[in-house]
Structure formats: C-alpha cells, structure tokens
C-alpha positions in Angstrom: 19.8 24.1 -10.9 19.5 24.4 -7.1 20.5 22.4 -4.0 20.1 23.1 -0.3 21.4 20.5 2.2 20.8 17.9 -0.5 23.3 15.4 1.0 21.9 15.6 4.6 20.2 12.3 5.4 16.6 13.0 6.5 13.4 11.2 7.2 11.5 10.9 3.8 8.1 9.7 5.0 6.2 8.3 2.0 8.7 9.7 -0.5 10.4 6.4 0.4 7.9 4.8 -1.9 9.8 6.5 -4.8 12.8 4.2 -4.1 10.7 1.1 -3.6 8.6 1.5 -6.7 11.5 2.5 -8.9 13.5 -0.6 -7.8 10.4 -2.9 -8.3 9.7 -1.6 -11.8 13.4 -1.8 -12.8 14.1 -5.3 -11.4 10.7 -7.1 -11.8 9.6 -5.2 -15.0 6.3 -3.3 -15.4 4.5 -6.4 -16.8 5.4 -8.7 -13.8 2.4 -10.7 -12.6 1.9 -12.1 -9.1 0.3 -15.6 -9.1 -2.1 -17.1 -6.5 -2.1 -20.8 -7.1 -4.6 -23.6 -6.0 -3.3 -27.1 -5.5 -4.7 -30.5 -4.5 -3.3 -34.0 -4.0 -5.7 -35.3 -6.6 -8.0 -33.7 -9.1 -11.7 -33.2 -8.2 -13.9 -36.0 -9.5 -17.6 -35.5 -10.3 -17.3 -32.0 -8.7 -16.0 -33.3 -5.4 -12.5 -32.8 -4.0 -12.0 -35.5 -1.3 -8.9 -34.0 0.2 -7.6 -30.6 1.2 -7.6 -27.6 -1.2 -4.4 -25.6 -0.9 -4.0 -21.9 -1.8 -0.5 -20.5 -2.1 0.1 -16.8 -2.1 3.1 -15.2 -3.9 2.7 -11.7 -2.6 0.0 -10.3 -4.9 -0.7 -6.9 -3.3 -4.0 -6.3 -5.2 -6.2 -9.2 -4.1 -9.4 -7.3 -3.5 -12.9 -8.9 -3.2 -13.5 -8.8 -6.9 -10.4 -10.9 -7.7 -11.2 -13.5 -5.0 -14.8 -13.6 -6.5 -13.2 -14.3 -10.0 -11.2 -17.2 -8.5 -14.3 -18.7 -7.1 -16.1 -18.2 -10.4 -13.4 -20.0 -12.3 -13.3 -23.0 -9.9 -17.0 -23.2 -10.2 -16.8 -23.1 -14.0 -14.3 -25.9 -13.9 -16.9 -28.0 -12.0 -15.9 -27.8 -8.4 -18.9 -28.2 -6.1 -17.6 -29.6 -2.8 -14.3 -29.8 -0.9 -14.4 -32.4 1.8 -11.0 -31.6 3.3 -9.7 -28.4 4.7 -8.9 -25.1 3.0 -5.2 -24.6 3.6 -3.4 -21.3 3.1 0.3 -21.4 2.2 2.0 -18.0 3.0 5.6 -19.2 3.1 6.7 -17.1 0.2 7.1 -14.4 2.9 8.4 -14.7 6.5 6.0 -14.6 9.4 6.7 -11.0 10.4 3.6 -9.1 9.4 4.8 -5.6 10.3 8.4 -4.1 10.4 9.3 -3.9 14.1 10.7 -0.4 13.4 7.2 1.0 12.8 6.2 3.7 15.3 4.4 2.5 18.4 2.2 5.5 18.2 0.4 4.0 15.2 -2.2 1.5 16.7 -2.3 -2.1 15.3 -5.9 -1.6 14.2 -5.0 1.4 11.9 -5.3 0.9 8.2 -2.0 2.8 7.9 -0.2 -0.2 9.5 -2.1 -3.1 8.0 -0.2 -6.3 8.3 1.5 -7.9 5.4 1.3 -11.5 4.2 2.1 -13.5 1.1 -1.6 -14.3 0.9 -4.0 -11.4 1.5 -7.4 -10.0 1.0 -8.5 -6.4 0.5 -5.1 -4.9 1.4 -5.7 -6.6 4.8 -8.2 -4.0 5.9 -11.9 -3.9 6.4 -14.3 -0.9 6.4 -16.9 -0.7 9.1 -20.0 1.1 7.8 -22.4 2.3 10.5 -25.9 3.5 9.6 -28.4 5.0 12.1 -31.3 2.9 13.3 -35.0 3.5 12.5 -35.6 5.5 15.6 -33.8 7.2 18.5 -32.7 4.6 21.0 -32.5 1.8 18.5 -29.2 0.2 17.7 -27.5 1.3 14.5 -26.9 -1.1 11.6 -23.3 -2.3 11.3 -22.0 -3.6 8.0 -18.5 -5.0 7.3 -17.2 -4.1 3.8 -16.4 -6.0 1.7 -17.1 -9.2 3.7 -17.9 -9.7 7.4 -17.6 -13.4 8.0 -14.2 -13.2 9.6 -15.2 -10.8 12.4 -17.0 -11.0 15.7 -19.0 -7.7 15.8 -20.1 -6.2 19.1 -22.7 -3.5 18.5 -22.9 -1.4 21.7 -23.9 1.9 20.0 -27.3 3.6 19.8 -29.1 6.0 17.5 -29.6 9.4 19.0 -31.4 12.7 18.3 -28.2 14.5 19.3 -24.9 14.8 17.5 -22.9 11.7 16.5 -20.1 10.5 18.8 -19.2 7.1 17.4 -16.2 4.9 18.3 -15.0 1.9 16.3 -12.3 -0.4 17.6 -10.8 -3.6 16.1 -9.4 -6.0 18.7 -7.7 -9.4 18.4 -8.4 -11.9 21.1 -7.6 -15.6 21.1 -7.1 -15.6 17.4 -10.4 -13.8 16.6 -10.7 -10.3 15.1 -13.4 -8.4 17.0 -15.0 -5.2 16.0 -16.6 -3.1 18.7 -18.9 -0.2 17.8 -19.9 2.1 20.7 -21.2 5.6 21.3 -24.0 7.1 19.2 -24.9 8.1 15.7 -27.4 10.8 14.9 -30.8 9.8 13.6 -31.1 10.4 9.8 -27.4 11.1 9.3 -25.3 9.7 6.5 -23.4 6.4 7.1 -20.1 6.7 9.0 -17.3 4.6 7.7 -14.1 3.6 9.5 -11.3 1.5 8.0 -9.3 -0.8 10.2 -6.4 -3.2 9.7 -7.0 -6.9 10.1 -4.8 -9.4 12.0 -3.8 -12.8 10.5 -3.9 -12.0 6.8 -3.8 -15.6 5.6 -6.9 -16.6 7.5 -8.7 -13.4 6.5 -8.1 -14.4 2.8 -9.3 -18.0 3.4 -12.4 -16.8 5.2 -13.2 -14.5 2.3 -12.7 -17.3 -0.2 -15.0 -19.6 1.9 -17.7 -16.9 2.2 -17.7 -16.2 -1.6 -17.6 -20.0 -2.4 -20.6 -20.7 -0.3 -22.5 -17.9 -2.1 -21.6 -19.5 -5.4 -22.6 -23.0 -4.4 -19.2 -24.6 -3.5 -19.4 -26.4 -0.2 -16.3 -26.3 2.0 -16.7 -28.9 4.7 -13.4 -28.6 6.5 -11.8 -25.8 8.4 -9.6 -22.9 7.3 -6.0 -23.2 8.4 -2.4 -22.3 7.6 -0.1 -24.9 6.1 2.3 -25.7 3.3 1.6 -27.2 -0.1 2.9 -30.8 -0.2 5.6 -31.4 -2.9 3.4 -34.1 -4.5 0.4 -31.8 -4.9 -0.8 -30.8 -8.4 -1.7 -27.4 -9.6 -5.4 -27.1 -10.5 -5.8 -23.4 -11.0 -3.6 -20.3 -11.3 -4.9 -16.7 -10.9 -2.6 -13.8 -11.9 -2.7 -10.3 -10.6 -2.8 -7.0 -12.5 0.6 -6.1 -14.0 3.1 -4.5 -11.6 2.8 -1.1 -13.4 -0.9 -1.0 -12.4 -0.1 -2.0 -8.9 2.6 0.6 -8.5 0.1 3.2 -9.8 -2.4 2.3 -7.1 0.3 2.3 -4.5 1.7 5.7 -5.3 -1.5 7.5 -6.1 -3.0 6.6 -2.7 0.3 6.1 -0.7 -0.6 2.5 0.3 1.8 1.3 2.9 0.6 -2.3 2.7 1.4 -2.5 -1.0 4.9 -0.9 -0.6 5.9 -3.4 2.1 4.5 -6.3 0.0 6.6 -5.2 -3.0 9.7 -4.9 -0.7 9.3 -8.5 0.5 8.7 -9.7 -3.0 12.0 -8.2 -4.1 13.6 -10.0 -1.3 12.0 -13.3 -2.2 12.7 -13.0 -5.9 16.4 -11.9 -5.7 17.6 -13.2 -2.3 15.5 -16.3 -2.0 12.4 -17.3 0.0 11.1 -16.5 2.4 10.9 -12.8 1.4 11.8 -10.5 4.3 12.1 -6.8 4.9 15.8 -7.1 5.3 16.3 -9.0 2.1 14.1 -6.5 0.2 16.1 -3.6 1.5 19.3 -5.2 0.4 17.9 -5.4 -3.1 16.7 -1.8 -3.1 20.2 -0.6 -1.9 21.8 -2.6 -4.7 19.5 -1.0 -7.2 20.4 2.5 -5.9 24.1 1.8 -6.1 23.7 0.6 -9.7 22.1 3.9 -10.8 24.9 5.9 -9.2 23.7 6.7 -5.7 26.1 6.4 -2.9 24.3 4.6 -0.1 26.8 4.9 2.6 24.9 7.7 4.4 21.4 6.3 3.7 19.5 4.2 6.3 16.6 2.1 4.9 14.4 0.3 7.3 11.1 -0.2 5.5 9.6 0.2 2.1 6.8 2.6 2.8 8.4 5.4 4.8 6.1 4.9 7.8 9.1 4.2 10.0 11.0 7.2 11.6 14.3 5.3 11.2 14.6 5.9 7.5 17.2 8.4 6.4 17.6 9.4 2.8 18.9 12.4 1.0 17.1 14.8 -1.4 19.9 14.1 -3.9 19.2 10.3 -3.8 15.5 10.8 -4.5 16.2 13.3 -7.3 18.7 10.9 -8.8 16.2 8.1 -8.7 13.6 10.4 -10.4 16.2 11.2 -13.0 17.0 7.6 -13.6 13.4 6.8 -14.2 13.1 9.7 -16.6 16.1 8.4 -18.6 14.7 4.8 -19.0 12.4 4.6 -22.0 11.0 1.2 -20.8 10.1 2.4 -17.3 9.4 6.1 -17.6 5.7 6.1 -18.8 4.6 3.6 -16.1 6.5 5.4 -13.3 5.3 8.9 -14.3 1.7 7.7 -14.5 1.9 6.3 -11.0 2.5 9.7 -9.4 -0.4 11.8 -8.1 -1.3 14.6 -10.5 -1.6 18.1 -9.1 -5.2 19.1 -8.6 -6.5 16.0 -10.2 -6.1 12.7 -8.3 -4.5 10.8 -5.5 -2.9 12.6 -2.6 -2.6 15.8 -4.7 -6.2 16.0 -5.7 -6.9 18.9 -3.3 -3.6 20.7 -3.9 -2.4 23.0 -6.7 -6.0 23.8 -7.6 -5.1 27.0 -9.4 -5.7 26.5 -13.1 -2.2 27.5 -14.1 -0.8 24.8 -11.8 -3.2 21.9 -12.3 -1.6 18.9 -14.1 1.8 20.7 -14.1 3.2 18.7 -11.1 3.3 15.0 -10.6 4.7 14.0 -7.2 4.8 11.7 -4.3 3.7 13.2 -1.0 5.0 12.2 2.4 3.7 13.0 6.0 4.5 11.4 9.3 4.9 13.2 12.7 7.3 16.1 12.3 8.1 15.2 8.6 6.8 16.5 5.3 8.1 15.7 1.9 7.3 16.1 -1.8 9.2 14.4 -4.6 8.5 14.3 -8.3 8.4 16.3 -11.5 7.2 19.7 -12.5 7.0 21.3 -16.0 7.3 25.0 -16.6 6.0 27.5 -19.2 8.8 26.6 -21.7 8.2 22.9 -21.5 11.2 22.3 -19.3 10.8 19.3 -16.9 12.3 19.4 -13.5 12.9 16.5 -11.1 12.7 17.7 -7.5 12.9 16.3 -4.0 12.0 18.3 -0.9 12.4 16.9 2.6 11.5 18.8 5.8 12.1 17.4 9.3 11.5 18.7 12.8 9.5 21.7 11.8 7.9 23.7 14.6 5.1 25.4 12.7 1.7 24.0 11.5 1.4 21.3 8.9 -0.6 23.7 6.7 2.3 26.2 6.7 4.7 23.5 5.6 2.3 22.3 2.9 2.0 25.8 1.6 5.8 26.1 1.5 6.2 23.0 -0.5 3.5 24.1 -2.9 5.2 27.5 -3.3 8.4 25.9 -4.4 6.6 23.9 -7.0 4.7 27.0 -8.1 8.1 28.7 -8.7 9.2 25.9 -10.9 6.0 25.8 -12.9 5.8 29.6 -13.4 9.5 29.9 -14.3 10.9 30.5 -17.7 14.1 28.5 -17.1 15.4 26.7 -20.2 18.3 24.2 -19.7 19.5 24.8 -23.3 19.9 28.5 -22.7 21.0 28.6 -19.0 23.9 26.7 -17.4 23.1 24.6 -14.3 24.3 26.5 -11.3 24.0 24.5 -8.1 23.8 26.9 -5.1 23.7 26.4 -1.4 22.9 29.7 0.3 25.3 30.5 3.2 24.1 30.7 6.8 21.1 28.2 6.6 21.1 25.5 9.2 21.5 21.9 7.9 18.3 19.9 7.7 16.0 22.9 8.1 
C-alpha cells in the first residue's frame, strides 16, 4: 500500500535477524534440535572412566547453566563418578573464527554485544559480574560471577564508599586466561551493580563450567580441560538435545541476541554446505533462501547474521517480502510470529507503544547501531487487517529518541487506520522530491 525508497540498499541493524531466523526456520524446520554429545574410547566401569571424556558441540545456541547441570545430572545418574583422563572439547563443527572480522572495531571485545561464537558454548559465552557493597566504608565490595566463576581470575581493586558509586568492570584476556578487574567504588548500602561481559575461548569456558558443576555433583575429573577432536573409534555414551529451534529463535528475536544469530548462521553453513560451518557458508545459504522466495539479491550485501556489522545492505522490500513469505507459510507462521517482540509487552518493545490502543497491535524486530535505526514486522488495524512493514533509517542527524518516535508514529498510523484490502486497491506510491535513503 505504500513504498518509499524501498529498493535502496541500507544498513538494517538487527532487522537482519529477520532474514537469519526466517531462513533457519524454513530450512532446518521449527522442531530442529541441536545435540551436544559425550564420547569415550571405552565405557565407564564401576563408575570410573579410565581415558578421556570427549564433549562435541554441534552449535546449540541455548546451553545455559541449567542445561549443563542437566548433563551432569544424567551422567551421574548413569553411574559416572570419576574421569581419570582429560576433558576434551570438540568444537570442529564450526571454524575457529569466533567473531566476524567485519564487526565494528568500536565494539570492545569484552562487550556482551560481540560475544564470541563457538560450536561448544556456555551461557551465550557471556558472564555477569555482580558487585555488592562491603559491610563498611573502606572495605572491599563482594564480587560474584554469575552463573559460574571458576573460569575467571578476578582482581577486586574496588572499595565501598559513603559517596556515590563510580564502578568500573573490565574483562581482559592474557596468556589464555580470562581476567575480570573491578575498580572504582560502590556506595555503602546500595543495590548490587551487574555488568555483563563477553568471554574469550568459548570451548574452554564450557568445559570449565562442566567441570565445576561435575565436582559439585560428586564426579571427579582428574585430568585437564583442553580442545581436541573425537577419535573415530570413540563410542557415544550420552547425548543431550537443545530446545527446539522455534524456541531458540524466539529467545533470539525477543532479546536481539547477536550470539544466537551468528550461531544459527554457522549452523546453516555446516548443515547445507558442509563442516566446518562458517559465516561465509551460512550467508550463501541465506542468500539462496531469499532467492527461492522471490527476492532479487543482486543489490544486497550480507556480511553477518545479526546485523551488528555496518557492511550489511538490504532493502526494505526484501525484508517486507520475507515477512510476507513467513505469513504465507502455515508450518512456519505461528513460530515466526511468536518470536517477535510484542508492542508494550515484552522483548525490545516492552517499553514502546505503551498506549492502550497500541499495545499488542504491533509485533516487530527492532534494530539499532550507530547512525542506524530500523523496525520490521507486523501491525494489525481496527478492521483486523494485518500489515507487513519494514522501515530502515540510515545516517540520521537528529537524536535517537526522535527517530524512535518517528518509527512508532508510522506504526501508530497503521494500527489506527481503517484500511481494508478487500475494499481498497493497493496503490504503491513514492512521493516526489524526497532524497533516497533518508
């Protein structure tokens, strides 16, 4: 019903996740499960595994602490009590590149936004540093690593003060060790301060978490944690499966999780172009999917799966067509729709569209990087008509709040309209005199 510069390639920011999640749901199917598999050269005997215990990751993006705890519980239930060899992590389902090289240098490596990606992971490869004030002014604060802290060297250089809090948390990586340094001050009696950081070397992070949870459960691991590959002659002793892909995509889109998007992209590459999964292979698969649903990709530039990179260029038309294709697919539509943030209710739209007449009337993926704002999804109006829309704004010179208000106003016009497709013909219009891409 309306188009303005809809074929101009622009930076999409996190609206890029629309393309990644649609391709994943279509090609892998909503019920796809990601295994994490344990191997050994011989079965444990009398609770003792004499050799190495291998853990191979297949790109499960949702391996939070609870799931690693469930793995430990199951191995303990099967009778495992001691591993005399090493704990070996096999991450060869993906390549060794943990971050797309095109990601902006302005995003620090310790940011949760740019958490590294591996085929074997733990807690989205991030850690939350929780700092509580000490008992008295001048005493050191209490520092807790959530969910687990055994993988980190913590340097607590901060103090509790009677004045205002001025706390700094940095995650470093020196000689293969993740360090967390807390400095500055936290006010006496204040609420805890939490800072989330990305973690280097995802495979060893996962193995460290497994080791820590195993020791709590009474499984002794005598060897070291190291990376390696599963020998061909090894036997499978336990397989853990992730949540279904539909639930994973929901978590990814609701909270705009870059780690999950890049993991899904590499999984597409591994599944359809062969292992190891790479960003390049995944992008080839996504491009093929877009062409299959009728999108011309000649003027599109895809460089990552999350939209964090400034090198991506997509069109509003390509996003709208993807949204339309999802709406037309009975097998995918419910899962895809439920993955999008709901206006005024949850995810990245929880604090937007708070007027009663707008709440729940918009479901859309937000996007924001430097100089870029986007919103892509669906809106329903007073007559029950559903609109698919995609809005991309680049190189704006006003404040972010002004742009956000503009995006919200467009959606409000859709929701408050009385347009009915059965009664009104579609009339695409591009008003004259407006600059391309603005």
